[in-house]
C-alpha positions in Angstrom: 0.0 0.0 0.0 1.5 3.3 -1.0 0.7 6.7 0.6 -0.5 9.5 -1.6 1.7 12.5 -1.5 0.4 15.3 0.8 -0.3 18.6 -0.8 -0.1 21.9 1.0 -0.3 25.6 0.2 3.0 27.0 -1.2 5.0 28.8 1.4 5.0 32.6 0.8 8.3 33.9 -0.5 9.6 36.4 2.2 11.3 38.4 -0.6 8.0 38.9 -2.4 6.3 39.8 0.9 9.0 42.4 1.7 8.8 44.0 -1.7 5.0 44.4 -1.5 5.4 46.1 2.0 7.9 48.7 0.8 6.7 52.3 1.3 7.8 55.0 -1.1 7.0 58.6 -0.3 7.8 60.9 -3.2 8.9 64.6 -2.9 5.3 65.9 -3.0 3.8 63.1 -1.0 3.1 62.5 2.7 0.7 64.1 5.2 1.4 67.8 5.8 1.1 69.2 9.2 1.2 73.0 9.6 2.3 74.4 13.0 2.5 78.2 12.8 5.5 78.9 10.6 6.7 75.3 10.7 5.7 72.8 7.9 6.0 69.2 8.7 5.7 66.4 6.2 5.1 62.9 7.6 7.2 60.4 5.7 6.4 57.4 7.9 3.4 57.4 10.2 4.2 54.0 11.7 1.7 52.1 9.6 4.5 50.4 7.6 6.7 49.7 10.6 4.3 48.1 13.1 4.3 51.5 14.8 7.9 51.0 15.9 9.1 54.2 14.1 7.8 57.4 12.7 9.7 59.9 10.5 8.9 63.5 9.5 10.6 66.2 7.6 10.2 69.7 9.2 10.9 73.1 7.6 11.6 75.6 10.4 11.1 79.2 9.5 13.8 81.7 10.5 13.6 82.7 14.1 11.2 79.9 15.0 11.3 79.6 18.8 10.4 75.9 19.2 8.6 74.1 21.9 9.2 74.5 25.6 12.1 72.4 26.9 10.6 69.0 27.7 11.3 65.3 28.5 9.8 62.2 26.9 9.2 59.2 29.1 8.4 56.6 26.5 10.1 57.4 23.3 13.4 58.3 21.7 13.6 61.2 19.3 16.4 61.7 16.8 17.0 64.7 14.5 19.1 64.9 11.4 19.8 68.3 10.0 19.4 68.4 6.2 20.0 72.2 5.7 20.5 75.3 7.8 21.2 75.4 11.5 19.0 74.2 14.3 19.9 75.2 17.9 19.3 72.3 20.4 19.1 73.2 24.0 19.8 70.2 26.3 19.4 71.2 29.9 21.4 74.4 30.1 23.7 73.7 27.1 23.2 75.0 23.6 24.3 73.0 20.5 24.1 74.6 17.1 23.6 71.7 14.7 24.4 72.3 11.1 23.7 70.3 8.0 24.9 66.7 8.3 24.5 66.7 12.1 22.5 64.0 13.9 21.1 64.6 17.5 19.7 61.6 19.4 17.6 62.3 22.5 16.8 59.3 24.7 13.8 59.2 27.1 14.3 61.5 30.1 16.7 63.9 28.5 15.5 67.6 28.7 15.6 69.2 25.3 14.1 71.7 22.8 15.1 73.1 19.5 14.8 76.4 17.6 15.9 78.1 14.4 17.7 81.2 15.7 19.0 82.2 12.2 17.8 84.3 9.4 17.4 81.3 7.0 15.0 78.3 7.0 16.3 75.0 8.3 15.2 71.5 7.3 15.5 68.5 9.6 14.3 65.0 9.8 12.7 63.8 13.0 12.8 60.1 13.9 10.4 58.9 16.6 10.5 55.5 18.2 7.8 54.5 18.7 5.6 56.6 16.3 2.9 57.6 18.7 4.3 61.2 19.3 3.4 62.1 15.7 -0.1 62.4 17.0 1.1 65.3 19.3 1.8 67.3 16.1 -1.6 66.5 14.6 -3.2 67.6 17.9 -1.4 70.9 17.8 -2.4 71.5 14.2 -6.0 70.8 15.1 -5.9 73.3 18.0 -4.3 75.9 15.7 -6.9 75.3 13.0 -9.6 75.7 15.7 -8.2 79.2 16.5 -6.3 78.3 19.7 -2.8 79.9 19.9 0.1 77.5 20.1 1.4 79.0 23.4 3.9 77.2 25.6 1.1 76.3 27.9 -0.9 74.8 25.0 2.1 72.8 24.0 2.6 71.5 27.5 -1.0 70.5 27.8 -0.9 68.5 24.6 2.5 67.0 25.5 1.0 65.5 28.7 -1.2 63.2 26.5 2.0 61.5 25.2 4.1 60.8 28.3 5.9 64.1 27.9 6.4 66.8 30.6 8.0 70.2 30.7 11.6 70.3 31.9 10.8 72.9 34.5 14.2 72.7 36.1 15.6 74.3 33.0 12.8 76.7 32.2 
């Protein structure tokens, strides 16, 4: 007596699955978030990374003061300067980051950034995990509703995302 060969579904080719999951965001693509004089373009909202990572490009207008100095409890934040100069304040130290500079901010580190120059600056922001992107959407919604993006408004929205002001460096 001979056994009949068993048939099964073909095993999916991981290379094919990986190709179909690739995300390509062209120069004019991506969600745009407007925050006063800052224009942010979301390049990865976490939907393609299992929410492990978010990525956004920000164009900072000249003399943009930035958010109040703050600390994140649950995510890392990295910044890559594409063009211009961005001043990062970490505690009581200022760092002027020029094009080609990468700044990595771990959870708990007090920080803020600003464009103190007369020229626009462009930076990429990397968020792990991606949840903090919603903070920027919430600020845009507030602004569109007529509420000013004051430091107090920023702090109130930050609190929704395990972020608090670094009052010891205010």
